[in-house]
N, CA and C of each residue as an Amber inpcrd file, in Angstrom:
protein
   282
  -1.4060000  -4.0950000 -19.0660000  -0.1290000  -3.9640000 -18.7520000
   0.4370000  -3.8050000 -17.3880000   1.7040000  -4.2290000 -17.1950000
   2.2770000  -4.1400000 -15.6010000   2.4130000  -2.6770000 -15.2030000
   1.9620000  -2.3200000 -14.2340000   2.2730000  -1.4130000 -13.4670000
   3.9080000  -1.5300000 -12.7810000   4.4310000   0.0300000 -12.5340000
   5.6310000  -0.1900000 -11.7390000   6.7200000  -0.1350000 -12.4790000
   7.1270000   0.8970000 -13.4870000   8.0600000   0.6830000 -14.6340000
   9.4880000   1.1510000 -13.6750000   9.1540000   1.7540000 -12.7730000
  10.5900000   2.2600000 -12.4570000  11.3170000   1.8130000 -11.3480000
  12.6080000   1.4710000 -11.6490000  13.1670000   0.7020000 -10.6880000
  13.6730000   1.1320000  -9.3030000  14.4190000   0.2510000  -8.3690000
  14.1810000   1.0790000  -7.0780000  15.3250000   2.2550000  -7.1630000
  16.5670000   2.0630000  -7.8510000  17.4230000   3.0800000  -8.0820000
  16.5240000   4.1850000  -8.2380000  15.8470000   4.2920000  -9.3000000
  14.8320000   5.4600000  -9.8160000  14.0220000   6.1540000  -8.8820000
  13.3200000   4.9690000  -8.3390000  12.5680000   5.1590000  -6.9390000
  13.1650000   6.2420000  -5.7310000  14.4100000   5.8070000  -5.7030000
  15.4570000   6.5400000  -4.8730000  15.7300000   7.9420000  -4.8390000
  16.2090000   7.8360000  -6.0170000  16.2850000   9.1650000  -6.7090000
  15.4330000  10.0340000  -6.8520000  13.8770000   9.6960000  -6.8710000
  12.5010000  10.7070000  -6.8370000  12.2830000  10.8480000  -5.4930000
  12.5710000   9.8100000  -4.8050000  11.6220000  10.2070000  -3.2990000
  12.9220000   9.9230000  -2.0680000  13.9470000   9.5160000  -2.2590000
  14.4670000   9.1600000  -1.4530000  14.4020000   7.8560000  -0.6950000
  15.6070000   7.1920000  -0.2060000  15.9180000   6.0000000   0.3310000
  14.6630000   5.7900000   1.9700000  14.2650000   6.8230000   2.1630000
  13.7810000   6.2360000   3.6960000  12.3150000   5.8800000   3.2370000
  11.5100000   6.6290000   1.8190000  10.4720000   6.2770000   1.3880000
  10.4390000   4.9670000   0.9290000  11.7910000   4.6830000  -0.1140000
  11.5180000   3.6090000  -0.4790000  11.8600000   2.2070000   0.4170000
  12.3020000   2.4440000   1.5860000  12.5260000   1.5950000   2.6960000
  11.1090000   1.3670000   3.0300000  10.4070000   2.4670000   3.8770000
   9.1260000   2.4730000   4.2420000   8.4220000   1.6000000   2.9850000
   7.9410000   2.0840000   2.0980000   7.2330000   1.0130000   1.3150000
   7.7240000  -0.4250000   1.2270000   8.7930000  -0.5000000   1.1670000
   9.5020000  -2.0710000   0.8910000   8.9800000  -2.6280000   2.5570000
   8.5770000  -2.1750000   3.2830000   8.2400000  -2.6650000   4.6460000
   6.7850000  -2.9420000   4.9130000   5.7470000  -2.2420000   4.0470000
   4.5500000  -2.4480000   4.2520000   4.1210000  -3.7170000   3.5130000
   2.9790000  -4.1790000   3.8670000   2.3630000  -5.3940000   3.8150000
   1.4550000  -4.7750000   2.5910000   1.4560000  -5.3130000   1.6430000
   0.6360000  -5.1320000   0.0610000  -0.4540000  -6.2640000   0.5200000
  -1.4040000  -5.8400000  -0.9000000  -2.8490000  -6.0170000  -1.0590000
  -2.9910000  -6.3690000  -2.0960000  -4.0440000  -6.9670000  -2.4180000
  -4.5730000  -7.2590000  -3.6550000  -5.2030000  -5.7360000  -4.5610000
  -4.9410000  -5.4340000  -5.9700000  -5.4200000  -4.5410000  -6.3400000
  -6.6840000  -4.5490000  -7.2390000  -7.0330000  -6.0580000  -7.7260000
  -8.0030000  -5.9910000  -8.2350000  -8.2800000  -5.4640000  -9.4730000
  -7.0710000  -5.0330000 -10.0110000  -7.1980000  -4.3040000 -11.2750000
  -7.3530000  -5.4190000 -12.3530000  -8.4130000  -4.8030000 -13.3490000
  -8.5210000  -5.7040000 -14.5650000  -7.6850000  -5.9070000 -15.3830000
  -7.4920000  -7.0710000 -15.8330000  -6.1250000  -8.0210000 -15.9330000
  -5.1340000  -8.4360000 -15.2240000  -5.7070000  -8.5940000 -13.9920000
  -4.6350000  -9.1120000 -12.8960000  -5.3850000  -9.3180000 -11.5630000
  -6.7410000  -9.8300000 -11.9770000  -7.6750000 -10.2800000 -11.0330000
  -7.6070000 -11.9020000 -10.5380000  -6.5300000 -12.6780000 -11.6310000
  -6.1950000 -14.0150000 -10.8290000  -7.0880000 -14.5720000 -11.9630000
  -7.3470000 -16.0480000 -11.3390000  -7.7600000 -16.8510000 -12.2730000
  -9.3630000 -16.9350000 -12.1640000  -9.7260000 -16.4470000 -11.0060000
 -11.1910000 -16.1580000 -10.9550000 -11.5080000 -15.4610000 -12.7600000
 -10.9430000 -14.7520000 -12.9630000 -11.1830000 -14.0150000 -14.2400000
 -10.2890000 -14.2910000 -15.3580000  -9.6270000 -15.5370000 -15.1660000
  -8.8940000 -16.0270000 -16.1630000  -7.4880000 -15.2780000 -16.7210000
  -7.2130000 -15.2560000 -15.5730000  -5.8630000 -13.8050000 -15.6460000
  -4.7310000 -14.8150000 -15.2930000  -3.3490000 -15.0020000 -15.4680000
  -2.4110000 -15.7830000 -15.2200000  -1.6870000 -15.4240000 -13.9110000
  -2.4100000 -13.7120000 -13.8340000  -1.1690000 -13.3420000 -12.8210000
  -2.0680000 -12.3510000 -11.9610000  -1.7180000 -12.2460000 -10.8130000
  -2.3330000 -11.1370000  -9.5230000  -1.3130000 -10.4300000  -9.2820000
  -2.3360000  -9.0530000  -9.3630000  -1.4510000  -7.7970000  -8.9870000
  -1.5000000  -7.9280000  -7.2560000  -0.6370000  -7.1140000  -6.6220000
  -0.7370000  -6.5380000  -5.4350000  -0.2610000  -5.1700000  -5.7310000
  -0.1700000  -4.5840000  -4.7560000   0.6300000  -3.1660000  -4.3870000
   0.5960000  -2.5890000  -2.7820000   1.2050000  -1.9990000  -2.5230000
   1.1340000  -0.9220000  -1.2880000   1.8740000   0.2020000  -1.5770000
   1.4780000   1.2980000  -0.4710000   2.0210000   2.3210000  -1.1750000
   2.0970000   3.7190000   0.1840000   2.8000000   4.2970000   0.4470000
   3.3370000   5.5230000   1.5840000   3.4400000   6.5460000   0.7010000
   2.8570000   8.0520000   1.5530000   2.9960000   9.0600000   1.9380000
   4.8180000   9.5430000   1.1420000   4.8030000  10.3970000   0.0180000
   6.5040000  10.4780000   0.4230000   6.4190000  12.2140000   0.0450000
   7.4210000  12.5280000  -0.1220000   7.6310000  13.9320000  -0.9460000
   8.9010000  13.6710000  -1.9420000   8.5740000  14.4710000  -3.0560000
   9.6800000  14.2910000  -4.3400000  10.7440000  14.9840000  -3.7460000
  11.7450000  15.3540000  -4.8910000  12.8230000  15.7460000  -4.9210000
  12.8260000  17.6290000  -4.9940000  11.7020000  17.5560000  -5.4630000
  11.1960000  18.8720000  -5.5080000  10.0210000  19.2520000  -4.4440000
   9.7590000  18.5090000  -3.5060000   9.0670000  19.1940000  -2.5330000
   7.5970000  18.6750000  -2.6270000   7.4610000  18.1880000  -3.5170000
   5.9660000  17.8920000  -3.9200000   5.4130000  16.7080000  -2.9810000
   4.1980000  16.5770000  -2.7580000   3.5890000  15.1950000  -2.0260000
   3.3930000  14.6660000  -2.8080000   3.4920000  13.6050000  -3.1620000
   3.4060000  12.1290000  -3.8000000   3.1020000  10.6250000  -3.1720000
   2.4970000   9.7940000  -3.6800000   2.5130000   8.5240000  -3.1550000
   3.7000000   7.7870000  -3.8350000   4.3010000   6.8820000  -3.0990000
   5.1790000   5.7670000  -3.4440000   4.3720000   4.7950000  -3.9050000
   4.2740000   4.0150000  -5.0660000   3.7440000   2.5460000  -4.9000000
   4.7190000   1.2560000  -5.4600000   4.6010000   0.3120000  -4.5350000
   5.4630000  -0.6730000  -4.7800000   4.4490000  -1.8010000  -5.6150000
   4.6980000  -2.2720000  -6.5740000   3.7380000  -3.5340000  -7.0630000
   4.5170000  -5.0240000  -7.2710000   3.7930000  -5.7740000  -6.6380000
   4.2720000  -6.8170000  -7.2550000   3.1100000  -8.0360000  -7.7190000
   3.9380000  -8.8750000  -8.3960000   2.7580000  -9.8300000  -9.3030000
   3.1750000 -11.1570000  -8.7730000   2.1790000 -11.9350000  -8.3970000
   1.9710000 -13.2670000  -8.4050000   1.1070000 -14.0680000  -9.4530000
   1.7650000 -15.9070000  -9.6530000   1.3390000 -16.7330000 -10.3020000
  -0.2140000 -16.8050000  -9.6880000  -1.2460000 -16.5630000 -10.8000000
  -2.5270000 -17.0090000 -10.0380000  -2.8500000 -18.6060000  -9.4600000
  -2.0310000 -19.4830000 -10.3340000  -2.4110000 -20.7170000  -9.7760000
  -1.5620000 -20.7800000  -8.4910000  -0.5210000 -20.4120000  -7.8610000
   0.1050000 -20.2630000  -6.9290000  -0.6350000 -19.6110000  -5.5390000
  -1.4010000 -18.5250000  -6.1620000  -2.0640000 -17.6910000  -4.7940000
  -3.4210000 -18.8870000  -4.8100000  -3.9160000 -19.4480000  -5.4570000
  -5.1940000 -19.8150000  -5.4580000  -4.6910000 -21.3730000  -4.4690000
  -3.6040000 -21.8760000  -4.8420000  -3.3450000 -23.3860000  -4.1460000
  -2.5300000 -22.9890000  -2.5980000  -2.3980000 -21.5870000  -2.3490000
  -1.8380000 -20.8070000  -1.0840000  -3.1420000 -21.1880000   0.0220000
  -2.8330000 -21.7610000   0.9150000  -3.8260000 -21.3030000   2.2780000
  -3.6330000 -19.8130000   2.7870000  -2.4130000 -19.6830000   2.8420000
  -1.8790000 -18.1290000   3.2470000  -0.8020000 -18.0600000   2.4710000
  -0.9900000 -16.4000000   2.2180000  -0.0890000 -15.8690000   1.3390000
   1.1350000 -15.5590000   1.2280000   1.0010000 -15.7420000   2.8140000
   2.8670000 -16.0900000   3.5400000   3.5920000 -16.5650000   2.6460000
   3.0410000 -17.8240000   2.0970000   4.1170000 -18.7880000   1.6800000
   4.6360000 -18.5390000   0.3210000   4.2090000 -17.2960000  -0.3010000
   4.7230000 -16.9530000  -1.7140000   5.6720000 -16.0620000  -1.4710000
   6.4560000 -16.0400000  -2.5420000   7.9390000 -15.2630000  -2.1410000
   7.7050000 -13.8070000  -3.3330000   7.4560000 -12.8430000  -2.2220000
   7.6350000 -11.5610000  -2.5090000   8.6410000 -10.9570000  -3.1810000
   8.5320000 -10.7230000  -4.1520000   9.8030000  -9.6710000  -4.9960000
   9.0600000  -8.2200000  -5.5890000   9.4130000  -7.4510000  -5.0880000
   8.6690000  -6.2250000  -6.3160000   8.7190000  -5.7470000  -7.4080000
   7.9720000  -6.1180000  -8.2140000   8.3240000  -5.7490000  -9.8700000
   8.6500000  -4.5100000  -9.8370000   8.3600000  -3.6160000  -9.5950000
   8.7820000  -1.8700000  -9.7240000   7.9580000  -1.2570000  -8.6840000
   8.2820000  -0.1600000  -8.8750000   7.9360000   1.5050000  -8.3570000
   6.9570000   2.1420000  -9.2220000   6.5910000   3.3860000  -8.7800000
   5.4410000   4.2760000  -9.3140000   5.4160000   5.3400000  -8.2100000
   5.5800000   6.3410000  -9.0660000   5.2960000   7.5380000  -7.9930000
   4.1840000   8.7040000  -8.7480000   3.0920000   8.7950000  -7.6590000
   1.7950000   9.2930000  -8.4200000   1.7370000  10.4960000  -7.7890000
């Protein structure tokens, strides 16, 4: 099951625009989560994520995570991941 069920607008409501803008500016990395390890494990997609520390609207310390999914064949074919189109699938606050 893909992670990141929150939309950008929902994430902004929870942690504010500054945290969302910050996570969107971060570099993401492989998560190596089972089911999204890529073609080496027979998976069609590869999961990437990045996170930042934030404070929710109630003042609690949380992490805002942005999830990205890429086609495993495209990841394997690229010499550099810079050639891929990076679109956030969704957000999670933990």
